[in-house]
BAPAMAR-166492 format. One record per residue (C-alpha): residue number from 1; x, y, z. Coordinates in steps of 0.1 Angstrom, whole numbers, padded with zeros to 4 digits, always signed. Example, Ala and Ser with C-alpha at 12.3 -4.5 7.8 and 13.67 -1.06 7.14 Angstrom:
! residues 2
1, +0123, -0045, +0078
2, +0137, -0011, +0071
This chain:
! residues 650
1, +0550, +0449, +1034
2, +0566, +0480, +1018
3, +0535, +0501, +1021
4, +0524, +0489, +1052
5, +0562, +0497, +1068
6, +0561, +0529, +1056
7, +0525, +0543, +1066
8, +0536, +0529, +1100
9, +0565, +0550, +1099
10, +0553, +0581, +1091
11, +0520, +0575, +1124
12, +0554, +0565, +1144
13, +0568, +0603, +1139
14, +0536, +0621, +1144
15, +0530, +0604, +1173
16, +0562, +0606, +1188
17, +0566, +0643, +1184
18, +0527, +0650, +1195
19, +0526, +0675, +1222
20, +0495, +0693, +1238
21, +0492, +0728, +1213
22, +0469, +0741, +1192
23, +0465, +0731, +1154
24, +0436, +0751, +1133
25, +0419, +0719, +1115
26, +0385, +0733, +1109
27, +0395, +0757, +1085
28, +0373, +0782, +1069
29, +0364, +0774, +1035
30, +0343, +0792, +1004
31, +0338, +0760, +0985
32, +0306, +0742, +0997
33, +0285, +0771, +1000
34, +0305, +0799, +0985
35, +0299, +0816, +1016
36, +0334, +0815, +1036
37, +0323, +0793, +1070
38, +0341, +0767, +1089
39, +0342, +0734, +1071
40, +0324, +0722, +1104
41, +0296, +0736, +1090
42, +0295, +0729, +1052
43, +0284, +0691, +1054
44, +0308, +0681, +1030
45, +0341, +0662, +1029
46, +0370, +0692, +1024
47, +0406, +0693, +1027
48, +0428, +0720, +1027
49, +0459, +0726, +1022
50, +0483, +0759, +1026
51, +0499, +0774, +0999
52, +0534, +0773, +1021
53, +0530, +0737, +1021
54, +0544, +0735, +0987
55, +0575, +0740, +0995
56, +0577, +0709, +1021
57, +0572, +0684, +0999
58, +0589, +0674, +0968
59, +0566, +0686, +0939
60, +0575, +0706, +0911
61, +0541, +0717, +0899
62, +0508, +0719, +0910
63, +0494, +0688, +0898
64, +0522, +0670, +0915
65, +0511, +0685, +0947
66, +0473, +0672, +0943
67, +0486, +0640, +0937
68, +0496, +0634, +0971
69, +0462, +0651, +0988
70, +0436, +0622, +1007
71, +0416, +0605, +0983
72, +0428, +0627, +0952
73, +0438, +0603, +0922
74, +0461, +0619, +0898
75, +0468, +0601, +0868
76, +0500, +0614, +0850
77, +0514, +0611, +0816
78, +0541, +0629, +0821
79, +0563, +0646, +0851
80, +0563, +0684, +0864
81, +0533, +0695, +0849
82, +0535, +0678, +0809
83, +0502, +0664, +0814
84, +0476, +0647, +0844
85, +0440, +0638, +0843
86, +0422, +0645, +0879
87, +0402, +0620, +0889
88, +0377, +0621, +0924
89, +0355, +0595, +0936
90, +0357, +0569, +0907
91, +0344, +0596, +0879
92, +0366, +0603, +0850
93, +0392, +0638, +0848
94, +0359, +0655, +0829
95, +0343, +0651, +0861
96, +0363, +0673, +0883
97, +0359, +0712, +0884
98, +0391, +0733, +0887
99, +0385, +0768, +0904
100, +0408, +0798, +0902
101, +0397, +0823, +0929
102, +0361, +0818, +0918
103, +0364, +0816, +0882
104, +0364, +0778, +0858
105, +0394, +0768, +0845
106, +0380, +0736, +0827
107, +0391, +0736, +0785
108, +0367, +0732, +0763
109, +0384, +0720, +0738
110, +0394, +0686, +0761
111, +0397, +0683, +0797
112, +0430, +0670, +0797
113, +0440, +0702, +0800
114, +0425, +0710, +0832
115, +0454, +0708, +0853
116, +0473, +0738, +0836
117, +0465, +0760, +0859
118, +0483, +0794, +0851
119, +0498, +0804, +0878
120, +0530, +0805, +0897
121, +0530, +0781, +0934
122, +0545, +0809, +0952
123, +0510, +0828, +0947
124, +0490, +0804, +0965
125, +0474, +0811, +0992
126, +0453, +0777, +0999
127, +0439, +0748, +0979
128, +0406, +0736, +0990
129, +0393, +0700, +0975
130, +0351, +0697, +0980
131, +0345, +0660, +0977
132, +0313, +0652, +0958
133, +0287, +0664, +0937
134, +0282, +0705, +0935
135, +0263, +0708, +0903
136, +0241, +0730, +0918
137, +0264, +0756, +0928
138, +0290, +0751, +0897
139, +0273, +0738, +0873
140, +0288, +0714, +0842
141, +0319, +0693, +0852
142, +0312, +0693, +0891
143, +0303, +0657, +0895
144, +0334, +0642, +0916
145, +0340, +0667, +0928
146, +0356, +0707, +0930
147, +0393, +0721, +0933
148, +0392, +0755, +0942
149, +0421, +0776, +0945
150, +0426, +0807, +0961
151, +0455, +0831, +0959
152, +0472, +0855, +0982
153, +0463, +0886, +0962
154, +0422, +0879, +0956
155, +0427, +0866, +0995
156, +0446, +0901, +1010
157, +0429, +0914, +1041
158, +0418, +0948, +1032
159, +0427, +0951, +1074
160, +0458, +0956, +1065
161, +0448, +0990, +1050
162, +0440, +1002, +1081
163, +0403, +0998, +1087
164, +0379, +1019, +1105
165, +0375, +0986, +1128
166, +0406, +0994, +1145
167, +0422, +0954, +1132
168, +0450, +0972, +1114
169, +0480, +1000, +1110
170, +0476, +1023, +1082
171, +0507, +1022, +1060
172, +0517, +0982, +1071
173, +0538, +0960, +1049
174, +0536, +0925, +1043
175, +0565, +0908, +1024
176, +0570, +0873, +1009
177, +0595, +0861, +0987
178, +0607, +0827, +0976
179, +0632, +0812, +0954
180, +0641, +0777, +0946
181, +0668, +0770, +0920
182, +0676, +0733, +0911
183, +0690, +0707, +0888
184, +0695, +0672, +0888
185, +0698, +0637, +0863
186, +0693, +0640, +0822
187, +0700, +0676, +0818
188, +0668, +0690, +0841
189, +0666, +0723, +0854
190, +0642, +0738, +0870
191, +0629, +0774, +0889
192, +0601, +0781, +0912
193, +0602, +0818, +0924
194, +0580, +0845, +0935
195, +0569, +0869, +0958
196, +0538, +0886, +0973
197, +0538, +0925, +0984
198, +0512, +0946, +1004
199, +0516, +0977, +1019
200, +0483, +0993, +1029
201, +0454, +0995, +1001
202, +0470, +0979, +0974
203, +0489, +0941, +0972
204, +0504, +0924, +0944
205, +0520, +0896, +0937
206, +0534, +0876, +0907
207, +0556, +0844, +0899
208, +0573, +0816, +0877
209, +0576, +0782, +0872
210, +0603, +0763, +0847
211, +0608, +0727, +0841
212, +0629, +0716, +0817
213, +0648, +0680, +0807
214, +0662, +0661, +0778
215, +0639, +0633, +0797
216, +0641, +0596, +0808
217, +0643, +0570, +0775
218, +0614, +0557, +0769
219, +0603, +0537, +0736
220, +0633, +0549, +0707
221, +0625, +0584, +0721
222, +0628, +0608, +0752
223, +0605, +0617, +0776
224, +0616, +0660, +0772
225, +0595, +0683, +0781
226, +0598, +0726, +0787
227, +0566, +0735, +0810
228, +0566, +0776, +0819
229, +0541, +0798, +0838
230, +0546, +0829, +0847
231, +0517, +0854, +0864
232, +0509, +0886, +0878
233, +0482, +0900, +0897
234, +0472, +0929, +0916
235, +0445, +0938, +0944
236, +0434, +0974, +0955
237, +0412, +0980, +0978
238, +0396, +1016, +0973
239, +0378, +1016, +1007
240, +0366, +0995, +1030
241, +0337, +0986, +1010
242, +0349, +0984, +0972
243, +0378, +0960, +0959
244, +0394, +0953, +0923
245, +0413, +0925, +0919
246, +0434, +0915, +0886
247, +0453, +0883, +0873
248, +0470, +0879, +0839
249, +0490, +0846, +0832
250, +0505, +0828, +0804
251, +0516, +0790, +0804
252, +0533, +0768, +0778
253, +0537, +0730, +0778
254, +0562, +0719, +0757
255, +0566, +0682, +0756
256, +0573, +0644, +0748
257, +0535, +0628, +0742
258, +0545, +0598, +0730
259, +0517, +0569, +0737
260, +0496, +0594, +0759
261, +0468, +0589, +0736
262, +0471, +0554, +0716
263, +0488, +0523, +0719
264, +0502, +0525, +0686
265, +0538, +0516, +0674
266, +0535, +0545, +0649
267, +0531, +0570, +0682
268, +0560, +0594, +0684
269, +0539, +0622, +0693
270, +0554, +0657, +0701
271, +0528, +0683, +0719
272, +0529, +0722, +0728
273, +0501, +0736, +0748
274, +0500, +0778, +0759
275, +0477, +0793, +0772
276, +0465, +0831, +0778
277, +0448, +0835, +0811
278, +0429, +0869, +0827
279, +0401, +0879, +0855
280, +0390, +0908, +0867
281, +0370, +0912, +0901
282, +0352, +0940, +0915
283, +0341, +0933, +0950
284, +0315, +0953, +0971
285, +0310, +0946, +1008
286, +0289, +0966, +1035
287, +0279, +0952, +1068
288, +0256, +0922, +1059
289, +0258, +0920, +1024
290, +0288, +0910, +0999
291, +0286, +0916, +0958
292, +0310, +0902, +0933
293, +0317, +0905, +0896
294, +0339, +0882, +0876
295, +0356, +0877, +0841
296, +0375, +0858, +0828
297, +0390, +0850, +0792
298, +0414, +0823, +0785
299, +0425, +0812, +0753
300, +0444, +0777, +0743
301, +0465, +0767, +0715
302, +0474, +0730, +0711
303, +0496, +0717, +0686
304, +0499, +0682, +0683
305, +0516, +0660, +0657
306, +0514, +0625, +0660
307, +0546, +0616, +0642
308, +0565, +0635, +0617
309, +0546, +0615, +0586
310, +0512, +0629, +0598
311, +0502, +0669, +0599
312, +0498, +0679, +0631
313, +0463, +0691, +0650
314, +0461, +0726, +0652
315, +0431, +0736, +0677
316, +0421, +0774, +0692
317, +0400, +0774, +0718
318, +0385, +0805, +0739
319, +0365, +0803, +0769
320, +0344, +0838, +0778
321, +0332, +0842, +0811
322, +0313, +0856, +0840
323, +0297, +0854, +0871
324, +0277, +0876, +0895
325, +0277, +0867, +0934
326, +0255, +0883, +0960
327, +0253, +0875, +0996
328, +0230, +0885, +1026
329, +0229, +0878, +1058
330, +0193, +0881, +1072
331, +0209, +0875, +1110
332, +0233, +0851, +1127
333, +0215, +0822, +1115
334, +0203, +0827, +1078
335, +0227, +0834, +1044
336, +0218, +0837, +1013
337, +0239, +0832, +0985
338, +0226, +0840, +0950
339, +0242, +0845, +0914
340, +0244, +0841, +0877
341, +0265, +0828, +0853
342, +0272, +0826, +0821
343, +0302, +0810, +0791
344, +0310, +0810, +0756
345, +0331, +0781, +0744
346, +0343, +0781, +0710
347, +0369, +0764, +0692
348, +0384, +0765, +0654
349, +0403, +0733, +0650
350, +0416, +0721, +0614
351, +0404, +0690, +0631
352, +0378, +0690, +0650
353, +0358, +0720, +0628
354, +0347, +0754, +0641
355, +0321, +0756, +0668
356, +0306, +0774, +0693
357, +0283, +0768, +0724
358, +0269, +0790, +0750
359, +0254, +0781, +0787
360, +0239, +0804, +0811
361, +0225, +0796, +0849
362, +0208, +0815, +0879
363, +0214, +0796, +0912
364, +0209, +0800, +0950
365, +0220, +0788, +0981
366, +0207, +0792, +1020
367, +0232, +0790, +1045
368, +0211, +0781, +1079
369, +0219, +0775, +1116
370, +0194, +0755, +1137
371, +0204, +0761, +1170
372, +0242, +0761, +1181
373, +0252, +0727, +1162
374, +0228, +0721, +1133
375, +0235, +0733, +1102
376, +0215, +0731, +1064
377, +0224, +0742, +1033
378, +0198, +0738, +1004
379, +0213, +0751, +0968
380, +0194, +0751, +0935
381, +0205, +0759, +0901
382, +0182, +0765, +0871
383, +0210, +0754, +0836
384, +0204, +0763, +0807
385, +0229, +0752, +0775
386, +0227, +0762, +0743
387, +0227, +0723, +0732
388, +0210, +0705, +0761
389, +0184, +0728, +0771
390, +0171, +0741, +0804
391, +0168, +0722, +0840
392, +0165, +0720, +0873
393, +0199, +0714, +0893
394, +0189, +0710, +0934
395, +0215, +0697, +0962
396, +0215, +0698, +1003
397, +0239, +0699, +1026
398, +0237, +0691, +1065
399, +0255, +0694, +1096
400, +0255, +0685, +1130
401, +0288, +0691, +1154
402, +0289, +0683, +1188
403, +0321, +0685, +1206
404, +0348, +0667, +1184
405, +0324, +0648, +1163
406, +0306, +0660, +1133
407, +0282, +0643, +1114
408, +0277, +0652, +1077
409, +0256, +0646, +1049
410, +0250, +0656, +1016
411, +0225, +0647, +0983
412, +0223, +0660, +0951
413, +0224, +0660, +0914
414, +0244, +0666, +0893
415, +0253, +0675, +0852
416, +0280, +0673, +0824
417, +0280, +0686, +0789
418, +0303, +0670, +0762
419, +0333, +0689, +0751
420, +0346, +0700, +0717
421, +0373, +0666, +0716
422, +0342, +0644, +0728
423, +0318, +0657, +0705
424, +0343, +0660, +0673
425, +0380, +0648, +0673
426, +0391, +0637, +0642
427, +0358, +0644, +0623
428, +0377, +0671, +0603
429, +0401, +0650, +0582
430, +0398, +0635, +0548
431, +0406, +0599, +0561
432, +0414, +0584, +0595
433, +0424, +0548, +0595
434, +0420, +0544, +0634
435, +0415, +0561, +0662
436, +0399, +0580, +0685
437, +0366, +0592, +0671
438, +0342, +0619, +0685
439, +0300, +0620, +0689
440, +0283, +0654, +0680
441, +0249, +0640, +0687
442, +0263, +0629, +0725
443, +0238, +0642, +0752
444, +0245, +0652, +0785
445, +0256, +0636, +0812
446, +0233, +0632, +0846
447, +0230, +0618, +0878
448, +0222, +0615, +0912
449, +0251, +0616, +0941
450, +0243, +0609, +0978
451, +0268, +0610, +1010
452, +0273, +0604, +1049
453, +0302, +0606, +1067
454, +0318, +0618, +1101
455, +0348, +0636, +1114
456, +0365, +0634, +1144
457, +0389, +0663, +1164
458, +0414, +0650, +1183
459, +0432, +0668, +1207
460, +0431, +0698, +1182
461, +0461, +0681, +1162
462, +0443, +0656, +1150
463, +0412, +0650, +1123
464, +0404, +0618, +1111
465, +0372, +0614, +1085
466, +0352, +0586, +1070
467, +0328, +0590, +1044
468, +0306, +0564, +1022
469, +0293, +0579, +0986
470, +0272, +0569, +0956
471, +0267, +0580, +0922
472, +0239, +0571, +0897
473, +0249, +0579, +0866
474, +0228, +0582, +0836
475, +0242, +0586, +0797
476, +0278, +0589, +0809
477, +0302, +0600, +0782
478, +0334, +0576, +0776
479, +0352, +0562, +0748
480, +0345, +0526, +0737
481, +0360, +0505, +0712
482, +0338, +0498, +0684
483, +0339, +0481, +0645
484, +0334, +0500, +0617
485, +0305, +0486, +0608
486, +0286, +0499, +0641
487, +0305, +0534, +0638
488, +0276, +0567, +0633
489, +0295, +0583, +0605
490, +0316, +0567, +0579
491, +0322, +0591, +0560
492, +0359, +0597, +0567
493, +0366, +0563, +0580
494, +0387, +0532, +0567
495, +0364, +0498, +0570
496, +0398, +0484, +0579
497, +0406, +0503, +0604
498, +0402, +0501, +0647
499, +0387, +0527, +0667
500, +0370, +0548, +0696
501, +0334, +0563, +0697
502, +0322, +0582, +0724
503, +0294, +0574, +0734
504, +0267, +0575, +0760
505, +0267, +0549, +0785
506, +0234, +0542, +0799
507, +0243, +0535, +0832
508, +0274, +0537, +0853
509, +0272, +0533, +0896
510, +0304, +0540, +0914
511, +0297, +0528, +0953
512, +0328, +0535, +0976
513, +0339, +0548, +1010
514, +0370, +0572, +1019
515, +0389, +0578, +1050
516, +0411, +0606, +1057
517, +0433, +0619, +1083
518, +0448, +0648, +1092
519, +0477, +0656, +1115
520, +0493, +0694, +1119
521, +0517, +0707, +1149
522, +0539, +0733, +1158
523, +0556, +0731, +1187
524, +0575, +0764, +1188
525, +0588, +0786, +1157
526, +0613, +0758, +1144
527, +0601, +0726, +1150
528, +0567, +0710, +1131
529, +0552, +0683, +1122
530, +0525, +0676, +1093
531, +0512, +0645, +1080
532, +0482, +0636, +1059
533, +0471, +0601, +1049
534, +0438, +0591, +1026
535, +0426, +0559, +1020
536, +0398, +0553, +0989
537, +0381, +0522, +0980
538, +0357, +0522, +0948
539, +0334, +0501, +0931
540, +0323, +0508, +0895
541, +0295, +0486, +0877
542, +0285, +0495, +0845
543, +0256, +0488, +0819
544, +0280, +0483, +0787
545, +0296, +0450, +0784
546, +0326, +0464, +0769
547, +0347, +0483, +0792
548, +0351, +0516, +0785
549, +0385, +0532, +0785
550, +0388, +0561, +0816
551, +0360, +0547, +0835
552, +0377, +0513, +0840
553, +0411, +0530, +0844
554, +0403, +0545, +0879
555, +0419, +0534, +0908
556, +0394, +0500, +0931
557, +0421, +0507, +0964
558, +0440, +0539, +0963
559, +0464, +0555, +0993
560, +0482, +0587, +0993
561, +0499, +0598, +1020
562, +0529, +0630, +1032
563, +0546, +0636, +1062
564, +0570, +0661, +1065
565, +0591, +0665, +1099
566, +0614, +0703, +1102
567, +0636, +0720, +1130
568, +0660, +0747, +1133
569, +0688, +0725, +1114
570, +0671, +0705, +1090
571, +0634, +0692, +1075
572, +0627, +0657, +1056
573, +0596, +0648, +1039
574, +0583, +0617, +1022
575, +0551, +0614, +1004
576, +0538, +0584, +0985
577, +0509, +0565, +0964
578, +0498, +0531, +0962
579, +0470, +0520, +0940
580, +0452, +0490, +0936
581, +0438, +0486, +0902
582, +0425, +0470, +0871
583, +0455, +0454, +0848
584, +0461, +0461, +0813
585, +0486, +0452, +0783
586, +0500, +0463, +0751
587, +0517, +0438, +0736
588, +0517, +0465, +0705
589, +0544, +0485, +0721
590, +0551, +0463, +0752
591, +0539, +0479, +0777
592, +0515, +0473, +0809
593, +0499, +0486, +0835
594, +0504, +0468, +0868
595, +0474, +0461, +0891
596, +0493, +0471, +0918
597, +0520, +0504, +0918
598, +0536, +0519, +0949
599, +0559, +0554, +0940
600, +0579, +0570, +0971
601, +0598, +0605, +0967
602, +0619, +0616, +0995
603, +0632, +0653, +1004
604, +0660, +0666, +1023
605, +0669, +0702, +1034
606, +0697, +0717, +1054
607, +0692, +0749, +1069
608, +0712, +0780, +1071
609, +0704, +0819, +1076
610, +0678, +0815, +1103
611, +0661, +0791, +1084
612, +0657, +0811, +1054
613, +0682, +0791, +1032
614, +0688, +0758, +1025
615, +0701, +0731, +1002
616, +0682, +0701, +0994
617, +0684, +0665, +0979
618, +0655, +0650, +0962
619, +0649, +0615, +0951
620, +0616, +0610, +0928
621, +0607, +0577, +0926
622, +0629, +0564, +0953
623, +0627, +0522, +0947
624, +0629, +0528, +0905
625, +0598, +0514, +0899
626, +0583, +0510, +0865
627, +0551, +0524, +0865
628, +0525, +0541, +0840
629, +0489, +0556, +0851
630, +0478, +0552, +0822
631, +0484, +0527, +0789
632, +0511, +0536, +0770
633, +0525, +0571, +0791
634, +0556, +0553, +0806
635, +0562, +0580, +0836
636, +0602, +0580, +0851
637, +0625, +0557, +0870
638, +0642, +0570, +0899
639, +0653, +0606, +0898
640, +0676, +0624, +0919
641, +0680, +0665, +0918
642, +0693, +0692, +0944
643, +0695, +0725, +0950
644, +0684, +0757, +0970
645, +0657, +0770, +0987
646, +0655, +0807, +0997
647, +0625, +0824, +1017
648, +0622, +0858, +1031
649, +0585, +0868, +1047
650, +0574, +0893, +1069
C-alpha cells in the first residue's frame, strides 16, 4: 500500500502541473550505433538524463543516480560511492558495459569496480542507458546493456568558436559553476563542486566529489567511507574540422567492506581502491565524413584486508585501449560507421598472480532510412581474444515511427570473457580454508538476445515505453557452491573448507518485460516538473540445480521512480525503489535479504539570490527500513543531512 500511494502521489503531482508546452523526449543519442541520431531511429529502448538533473535529486554519487533510472537495478554494498553492482535486464553485474566519452571503463580485475566512474558529477552533459544486447558494437560485457556517460568538455559545441556557417559568434563565452557542501548524522560531510568554461575554440572543465563519514553501526564495526574523485578535462578546436580532447582523473575509495563478499563471522574487511584515469581523443569532421581516434589508460590499485590476522590482497591492474571510428554519410538516408578496437589488460597480484590478455576487433554498422518512417541498422563485429580466439558477432535494429507511435525491435549475439577475479581469485595463496575460488579454464559466455517494444509520445511531455525481451545464454559465468571433492584444483585448498567456484553454467534463459514512463515539463523560467517511473518483470531459468550467487540475486520485480518539482521559491524531490526478489538468510551473521524492499529518499531546497543559491534538507531511507541488496552488505537506516548549493552559469 505504501508503494501504491507513493506512486499515486507522483502522478498526481505531474498531472496537476501539466500544461501545453513542448519538451524534447526524443533525445539525440549516440549509444545505439555510434552515430548521433534521435532515439526514435535507433530501434532500442534508451533512457537519457541530463547532467544538471543530478543536482535535483537526493543522491551523492553517480552510482546512486543510476539507481533511480527507469529499469536499472543498482545493488549497493555501501552508500555514496563505496561500491555498487549495476544490473540491467537480469544480467550479472559483469554483463553491463560502462563507457566514458567513448572509452570503456570496465575493470579487468573485477566488475565490482565498474561503478567507480572517475569524473565529478558537475562534468556530466548527459547519461544514456541503452538496455539490451550491444556486443556487435562494443564487444565483451555489453550483454545486459550499456551505460554511456558523455561529458560537457568532450561534447563542447564547436559553433561557439564562430564557425563560418554563422551559427556562432567569435569570442562567445559559456561559464558554469556549481557547489554543494553538506553535513549530516554520523559525522557525514561531503562536497560536490565543479565548473565548465568555454571561450571560442577552447573548453575546460573539472571538479571534485568527496563523501566522508564515520558510518552507521553494523555488526561490531561502523560502515565508514572516505570516497574522493578529482578530474580535469580540456577540449580545443584547431579549426572547424580538427578537435583535440584530453582528460585526467584520480579516484580513491576507502571504506568498510565487512561482508561485502562473504557471510563469515571473521569478516571485518576494509578496502581501498585507487584509480588513475587518462584519455585522449583526436577527431576530424568535414562534410559527410567523421573520424575519431581515442586512447585510454586505466591503472587501479586495490588493497583488500579480510581481517587484521590475514595479509591483505594487493592487486594492481592496468588497461590500455585504443578505438578508431570512421563515419561516412553516403546520402541523407545511408550512413556507414566502421572502426577498430584494441585492449591490453594486465594484473599483478599476490592473490591472483601476474597475467595479461589482449583483445582486438573490427566492426561495421549501417544506418539506413527507408522512406520517412522506417529505419534499419545492421551491425557486424569480428572479435578476437587471446584466450577465446575469433568469432563473428551480428546484430540488427529496426524502428518505425508514425506520428506519436514508434515500434522497434532488435536481435543480436552477445559475448563476455571472464575477468581476472573469476579466473584466478584465491589462486596464488599458500592455503585457502574457505571462500570464492577462481577457475582459469572458464570459457567465454555467449548468448542470443531479442526484443520488441513500442513508444508513445503524448502531448510532447510524456513518453511511455513498453518492451518485451528474452536472452538465451550459454556457459554463463557465476559463483556456485562446490564441495572440496569436486574442485578442479585442490593444491592450496583445505578438505574441510566451504567453497564457491567460478563456473560456466550450461544454460540460463531470461525472459522479461519493462515499462518506462517519462514526464518533463517547463512551464516558465522558474517552474518545472520532471518525473520518471520504471517497471521491470523478470524470470530467469538456470540449468544448474545449485543456485548461483549473482544470477539468483536480481529482482524478479523492480520499480524505481523520481519526482522533482521546482518553482521560484523552493524545490521538492522524492525518489524511491521497490523490489521483490528471492529471500536469503545467513544465521552465522544474523542477517537476511527480505523478499520485499521499499526505500524512499527526499530532498527539499529553499532558494535565494534568484535561484542561484539554496539551503537544502535531505532524508535518506525516510521510513528507516533495514535493507540489504546483497546478503551480508548492510545498508544504512534513516540518515538526516543538509547543506547549501550554489549554481552560477550563463
